[in-house]
C-alpha positions in Angstrom: 8.6 -1.8 44.0 7.5 -1.8 40.4 3.7 -1.9 40.2 2.7 -0.6 36.7 3.3 -1.1 33.0 3.1 2.0 30.9 0.9 1.0 27.9 0.6 3.4 25.0 -2.1 3.1 22.3 -1.6 5.4 19.3 -4.9 5.1 17.5 -6.5 6.9 14.5 -8.4 9.5 16.5 -6.5 9.6 19.8 -3.3 8.7 21.6 -3.9 7.1 25.0 -1.3 6.2 27.7 -2.2 4.2 30.8 -0.7 2.8 34.0 -1.9 -0.8 34.1 -1.3 -3.2 37.0 -0.7 -6.9 36.9 -4.4 -7.6 37.3 -5.4 -5.6 34.2 -6.7 -2.7 36.2 -6.1 0.8 34.7 -5.1 3.1 37.6 -4.6 6.2 35.4 -5.2 7.0 31.8 -4.6 10.1 29.7 -6.3 10.5 26.3 -5.2 13.1 23.7 -7.5 13.6 20.7 -5.5 14.0 17.5 -6.2 15.1 14.0 -6.7 11.7 12.2 -5.3 13.0 8.9 -5.1 15.8 6.5 -6.0 15.6 2.9 -4.0 17.4 0.1 -5.6 15.5 -2.7 -9.1 13.8 -3.0 -8.9 10.4 -1.3 -5.6 11.0 0.4 -5.0 10.6 4.1 -1.7 11.7 5.6 -0.3 12.9 8.9 3.1 14.2 9.9 5.1 11.6 11.9 6.6 14.4 14.1 3.0 15.4 15.0 2.3 11.8 16.1 5.5 11.8 18.2 4.7 15.2 19.7 1.2 14.1 20.7 2.6 10.9 22.2 5.2 12.7 24.2 2.6 15.2 25.6 0.4 12.2 26.5 3.0 10.2 28.4 4.3 13.3 30.1 0.8 14.0 31.5 0.4 10.4 32.5 3.7 10.2 34.4 3.6 13.5 36.1 4.2 12.7 39.8 4.7 9.0 39.2 7.9 7.7 40.8 10.2 5.9 38.3 10.6 2.9 40.6 6.9 2.1 40.2 7.3 1.4 36.5 8.2 -2.1 35.3 8.3 -1.5 31.6 6.7 0.4 28.7 5.0 -1.0 25.6 3.1 0.3 22.6 0.3 -0.6 20.3 -0.7 1.4 17.2 -3.1 1.7 14.4 -2.4 -0.7 11.5 -0.9 0.0 8.1 0.2 3.6 8.6 3.6 3.9 6.9 6.6 6.2 7.4 9.7 6.8 5.2 12.8 7.9 7.1 16.3 8.8 5.8 19.6 7.7 7.1 19.3 10.0 10.1 15.9 8.7 11.0 14.1 11.9 9.8 10.8 11.5 8.0 11.0 12.2 4.3 7.3 12.8 3.7 4.0 12.7 5.7 3.0 9.2 6.9 0.4 7.6 4.6 -2.5 6.7 7.0 -4.4 3.4 6.7 -7.5 5.3 5.5 -5.7 6.6 2.4 -7.4 5.6 -0.9 -4.7 6.5 -3.5 -3.7 3.7 -5.9 -0.6 2.6 -7.6 -0.6 1.5 -11.2 -0.8 -2.3 -11.1 0.5 -2.6 -14.7 3.8 -1.1 -13.6 4.2 -3.8 -10.9 2.9 -7.0 -12.5 3.0 -7.9 -16.2 -0.3 -7.6 -17.9 0.1 -11.1 -19.2 -0.5 -12.3 -15.7 -4.1 -10.9 -15.6 -5.8 -13.9 -17.4 -4.1 -16.4 -15.0 -5.1 -14.3 -12.0 -8.7 -14.2 -13.2 -8.7 -17.9 -13.9 -7.6 -18.5 -10.3 -10.3 -16.2 -9.1 -7.8 -14.0 -7.2 -7.5 -11.1 -9.6 -9.6 -8.7 -7.4 -7.5 -9.4 -4.3 -4.2 -9.2 -6.1 -5.3 -6.0 -7.9 -6.4 -4.5 -4.6 -3.3 -5.4 -2.7 -0.9 -4.2 -5.5 -2.7 -0.9 -6.0 -3.0 -0.1 -2.3 0.6 -1.0 -1.6 2.1 2.2 -0.2 5.6 1.5 -1.4 4.4 0.9 -5.0 2.7 4.3 -5.1 5.8 6.1 -3.6 8.1 4.4 -6.1 5.9 5.3 -9.0 5.1 8.9 -8.0 7.9 10.1 -5.7 11.0 8.1 -6.8 13.3 10.6 -5.2 11.7 10.0 -1.8 12.1 6.2 -2.3 15.7 6.6 -3.3 16.5 8.5 -0.1 14.4 6.1 2.1 16.7 4.3 4.5 13.9 2.5 6.3 10.3 2.0 5.4 8.5 1.6 8.7 5.1 1.1 10.2 4.1 3.8 12.7 4.9 1.3 15.4 8.5 0.9 14.0 8.9 4.7 13.8 7.8 5.1 17.5 10.2 2.3 18.5 13.1 4.1 16.8 12.2 7.3 18.6 12.0 5.4 21.9 15.1 3.1 21.6 17.2 4.3 18.7 16.8 0.9 17.1 15.1 0.0 13.7 13.1 -2.9 15.0 9.4 -3.8 15.2 7.1 -6.5 16.5 5.8 -9.2 14.1 2.4 -8.5 15.6 2.4 -5.2 13.8 3.2 -6.5 10.3 -0.2 -6.2 8.6 -0.9 -5.3 5.0 0.8 -4.9 1.7 4.4 -5.8 2.5 6.5 -8.9 1.8 5.9 -10.7 5.1 5.5 -14.5 5.6 2.7 -14.8 8.1 3.1 -18.6 8.6 6.8 -18.2 9.6 6.4 -14.7 11.3 9.3 -13.3 9.4 10.1 -11.4 6.2 9.3 -13.5 3.1 11.8 -15.8 1.5 13.7 -14.5 -1.5 11.5 -16.6 -3.9 8.2 -15.5 -2.4 5.9 -13.8 -5.0 5.2 -11.0 -2.5 8.5 -9.4 -3.4 7.2 -9.1 -6.9 3.9 -7.6 -5.8 5.5 -5.4 -3.2 9.0 -4.7 -4.4 10.9 -3.3 -1.4 14.6 -3.6 -0.9 15.2 -5.9 2.1 17.6 -3.5 3.7 14.9 -0.9 3.9 12.9 -3.1 6.3 13.5 -3.2 10.1 14.5 -6.2 12.2 11.7 -8.2 13.7 11.0 -9.7 17.1 8.0 -11.6 18.5 5.4 -10.0 20.8 6.6 -10.2 24.4 10.3 -9.8 23.4 12.3 -6.7 24.2 12.7 -4.0 21.6 15.3 -2.1 23.5 15.5 0.5 26.3 14.3 4.0 26.6 17.1 6.3 25.5 18.1 9.5 27.3 16.7 11.6 24.4 13.4 9.8 24.5 13.3 10.0 28.3 13.7 13.8 28.1 10.8 14.0 25.6 8.4 11.4 27.0 8.9 11.5 30.7 9.7 7.7 30.7 12.7 6.8 32.8 16.0 6.3 30.8 16.8 2.6 30.6 13.2 1.4 31.1 12.6 -1.8 29.1 10.5 -1.3 26.0 8.7 -4.5 25.2 7.1 -5.6 22.0 3.3 -5.7 21.8 1.2 -5.9 18.6 -1.2 -3.9 16.5 -4.2 -2.4 18.2 -6.6 -5.0 16.8 -4.4 -7.9 18.0 -4.1 -6.3 21.4 -7.9 -5.8 21.4 -8.4 -9.5 21.0 -6.2 -10.7 23.8 -7.2 -7.8 26.0 -10.8 -9.0 25.7 -9.8 -12.5 26.7 -10.6 -13.9 23.3 -7.8 -16.6 23.2 -9.7 -19.4 21.4 -11.8 -19.5 18.2 -15.0 -20.2 20.2 -14.9 -16.6 21.5 -15.3 -13.9 18.8 -14.1 -10.4 19.3 -16.4 -7.9 17.7 -15.0 -4.4 17.4 -17.3 -1.5 16.9 -14.7 1.1 15.8 -14.2 3.3 12.8 -13.9 0.0 10.9 -16.2 -2.7 12.4 -14.6 -6.2 12.6 -15.2 -9.7 13.8 -12.0 -11.5 14.8 -11.1 -14.9 16.2 -7.8 -16.1 17.7 -6.6 -19.3 16.0 -3.6 -21.6 16.6 -3.6 -22.9 13.0 -3.1 -21.0 9.7 -6.5 -20.5 8.1 -7.3 -18.3 5.0 -10.9 -17.1 5.1 -10.5 -16.2 1.4 -8.0 -17.6 -1.1 -4.6 -15.8 -0.8 -5.9 -13.6 2.0 -3.8 -14.8 5.0 -4.8 -14.4 8.7 -3.0 -11.8 10.7 -0.1 -12.2 13.1 -1.4 -12.5 16.6 -0.3 -10.9 19.9 0.3 -14.5 21.0 3.7 -15.5 19.5 3.2 -18.2 16.8 -0.5 -17.8 16.6 -2.9 -15.9 14.2 -6.2 -14.1 14.1 -8.9 -14.0 11.4 -10.7 -10.9 10.5 -13.8 -9.9 8.5 -14.2 -6.2 8.3 -17.0 -3.7 7.5 -14.6 -0.9 6.4 -17.0 1.9 7.0 -18.3 0.4 10.3 -19.0 3.0 13.0 -17.7 5.6 10.6 -21.4 5.5 9.5 -22.5 6.8 12.9 -20.3 9.8 12.3 -21.7 10.1 8.8 -25.2 10.0 10.1 -24.4 12.5 12.8 -23.0 15.0 10.3 -25.7 14.5 7.6 -28.8 13.9 9.7 -27.9 14.7 13.3 -28.0 18.5 13.5 -30.5 18.4 16.3 -28.4 16.1 18.4 -25.3 18.1 17.7 -26.9 21.4 18.8 -28.4 19.8 21.9 -25.0 18.3 22.8 -23.3 21.7 22.5 -25.8 23.1 25.0 -25.9 20.2 27.4 -22.3 19.0 27.3 -23.5 15.5 26.4 -22.0 13.5 23.6 -24.1 13.5 20.4 -23.8 9.7 20.3 -25.5 9.5 23.6 -28.5 11.5 22.3 -28.6 9.3 19.1 -29.0 6.3 21.4 -32.5 7.6 22.2 -33.3 7.4 18.5 -32.5 3.7 18.5 -34.8 3.1 21.5 -37.7 4.8 19.7 -37.8 2.3 16.9 -38.7 -1.4 17.1 -36.2 -4.1 16.2 -36.1 -4.6 12.4 -36.8 -0.8 11.8 -40.2 -1.7 10.5 -38.7 -3.3 7.4 -36.0 -0.7 6.6 -32.8 -2.6 5.6 -29.3 -1.2 5.3 -26.5 -2.9 3.4 -23.5 -1.0 4.9 -21.0 -1.3 2.1 -20.5 2.4 1.4 -17.2 1.0 0.0 -15.4 -1.3 -0.4 -17.7 -4.3 -0.3 -17.2 -8.0 0.5 -14.0 -9.5 -1.0 -12.8 -5.9 -1.3 -14.9 -5.3 -4.4 -14.3 -1.6 -5.3 -17.6 -1.0 -7.1 -19.7 -1.9 -4.1 -22.1 0.6 -2.8 -24.3 1.0 0.2 -28.0 0.5 0.0 -31.0 1.3 2.1 -34.3 -0.2 1.0 -37.8 -1.0 2.3 -38.8 2.6 2.8 -42.4 3.5 3.6 -44.2 6.5 4.8 -43.8 5.4 8.4 -40.0 5.8 8.3 -38.1 8.6 9.9 -34.5 9.4 10.5 -34.7 7.4 13.7 -35.6 4.3 11.6 -32.6 5.1 9.3 -30.2 5.3 12.2 -31.4 2.0 13.7 -31.3 0.3 10.2 -27.7 1.5 9.8 -26.7 -0.1 13.1 -28.6 -3.3 12.3 -27.0 -3.5 8.9 -23.5 -3.3 10.4 -24.3 -6.1 12.8 -25.9 -8.2 10.0 -22.6 -7.7 8.0 -20.6 -8.9 11.0 -22.9 -11.9 11.3 -22.0 -12.7 7.6 -18.4 -12.6 8.8 -19.1 -14.9 11.7 -20.6 -17.5 9.4 -17.7 -17.4 7.0 -15.2 -17.6 10.0 -17.0 -20.7 11.5 -17.1 -22.4 8.1 -13.4 -21.9 7.5 -12.2 -22.5 11.1 -14.4 -25.5 11.6 -15.1 -24.2 15.2 -18.5 -22.9 16.3 -18.6 -19.5 17.9 -20.3 -19.7 21.3 -20.0 -16.2 22.7 -19.1 -12.7 21.6 -17.1 -10.0 23.3 -17.4 -6.5 22.1 -14.9 -3.6 22.0 -14.6 -0.2 20.5 -16.7 2.9 21.0 -19.9 1.3 19.8 -19.7 -1.3 22.6 -20.5 1.4 25.1 -24.1 1.4 23.7 -26.5 -0.9 25.4 -28.7 -0.9 22.3 -25.8 -2.1 20.1 -24.8 -4.7 22.6 -28.4 -6.1 22.8 -28.7 -5.9 19.0 -25.5 -8.0 18.7 -26.8 -10.6 21.1 -30.1 -10.8 19.2 -28.7 -10.9 15.7 -25.9 -13.4 16.6 -28.2 -15.4 18.8 -25.3 -15.6 21.3 -24.5 -14.1 24.7 -22.6 -10.8 24.2 -20.3 -9.5 26.8 -18.4 -6.3 27.5 -14.9 -6.8 28.9 -14.1 -5.3 32.3 -12.7 -2.2 30.6 -13.3 -0.5 27.2 -9.5 0.0 26.9 -8.9 -3.5 25.8 -6.0 -2.6 23.4 -4.2 -1.0 26.2 -4.7 -4.0 28.5 -3.6 -6.4 25.7 -0.4 -4.4 25.2 0.2 -4.5 28.9 -0.3 -8.3 28.9 2.5 -8.7 26.3 4.8 -6.6 28.4 3.9 -8.5 31.6 4.9 -11.8 29.9 8.0 -10.1 28.5 9.1 -9.0 32.0 8.5 -12.5 33.5 5.4 -11.6 35.5 3.5 -14.3 33.7 4.8 -17.4 31.8 2.7 -16.8 28.7 -0.2 -14.8 27.3 -2.8 -17.4 28.4 -1.6 -17.0 32.0 -1.6 -13.2 31.7 -5.2 -13.4 30.3 -6.4 -15.4 33.3 -5.3 -12.6 35.6 -5.7 -9.5 33.5 -9.0 -10.0 31.6 -12.5 -10.8 32.7 -16.1 -10.4 31.5 -18.4 -7.6 32.7 -22.0 -6.9 31.5 -23.8 -9.8 29.8 -26.5 -9.3 27.1 -28.5 -12.4 26.3 -30.7 -12.8 23.2 -34.4 -11.9 23.5 -36.3 -14.9 21.9 -38.8 -12.8 20.0 -36.3 -10.3 18.7 -33.9 -13.1 17.8 -36.5 -14.8 15.7 -37.4 -11.6 13.9 -33.7 -10.9 13.1 -33.1 -14.4 11.9 -35.9 -14.2 9.4 -34.8 -10.7 8.2 -31.2 -12.0 7.9 -31.9 -15.3 6.1 -34.7 -14.2 3.8 -33.7 -10.6 3.0 -30.3 -9.4 4.1 -28.2 -12.4 3.1 -29.6 -12.3 -0.4 -29.4 -8.6 -1.0 -25.8 -8.1 -1.9 -25.7 -10.8 -4.5 -28.9 -9.4 -6.1 -27.6 -5.8 -6.1 -24.0 -6.6 -7.3 -24.9 -6.4 -11.0 -26.6 -3.0 -10.5 -23.6 -1.7 -8.6 -21.3 -2.7 -11.5 -23.6 -1.0 -14.0 -23.7 2.2 -11.8 -19.9 2.3 -11.8 -19.7 1.7 -15.5 -22.2 4.5 -16.3 -21.1 7.1 -13.8 -17.4 6.3 -13.4 -17.8 6.3 -9.6 -16.0 4.9 -7.8 -12.9 5.3 -10.0 -11.4 1.9 -10.5 
């Protein structure tokens, strides 16, 4: 009897594969750390698609060793967002995948006529259009590697590339289509022929894959894929969604009252919504793991990346101790947080190491309020508080645009394992904060999509009622809440607006960052 769904999560720093039952319990999971990217030019982030596939195969083989094929109902996949792959007519990659962290820029002037600039500025959307056009991967490839683009048969998300390797079909889930590509989010399909996105992101329609909704079937595991992955030949391969979309439903956040806060490399606050809402003009919501729905997102791009930054730049002591003890350096850094009172004795961090709010490219990070009492422990706590303050900014914007108050927070990502970060979240948001029953929420979310697709549950809401649940609860401490409220309202919320002109001057004088 089939008991498990094979759920695969191909993230930025690891590939995970798990056996998930119909109650959302993970019976076995294998995690394979991967090299996130390599860098051949400053600001570039690339990875070989074949490397991703090889690591996925090793992971699934390890997972399925000794598991009878008849215990498997289906397989499904969630991946990192906006990592793009060019393949030729034989399905072979033509160049390394451009990873979502990549900072190279296309020339906007070669895509949009310069006469459009005054109109875009008048409509107050020029920064957004400029950002989207410059960071469109296909624009850069067409401008700098035209021979690659000419030979490109399909331009695929990493999810689409994996689906091709699994099924032999060029098809992808609408839940994965995020970023600078001509996609109509409202209709969950490729944009109509008159949509201006085709002008901003000029991609030949035939180079794009077919699309299906989450929970629909992408195909079946081929004999070739079976030999490489260990998955049974003919096993249904069901569409899930991006890792973020799966995080949301895997945390049980199915209504806008429940915010999903992710403490990952990028920190985000997301809400599931049934109606189309733009938090900022011309910035659409993302396609959800629930067919026909959406999710909003406000991101702190450098999020828990800043923990890694602090560890490398200031955490030599913890790294050495961790090497001797076998503990994770992050666990030792947790002690630094506990040694410092809430508010870091007036040290404030504005965590926009780049980019800033509204994708402003000249934004910079700031730490201010230093006194002779402050140590690296204060700096570490201030960084974490700054990230959560920025997410609170996002929650206020989300509530204002959605028109629905947020009443609780559920946290995912590596940072959610920290009790200090969880309590900080409850105190700064002044809301109860919960951990889901498993930290592997993206894996569970993908399994939920597959369970619906295989008829185990009628829809995602029913799947969520069986496969998700809350675990630890963190409630606001009244005194700490009041302190954070004052710091946020009287200091943090004002700081970016007051520093923005200085950031612009710094960029003008030094040329950094290069615009």
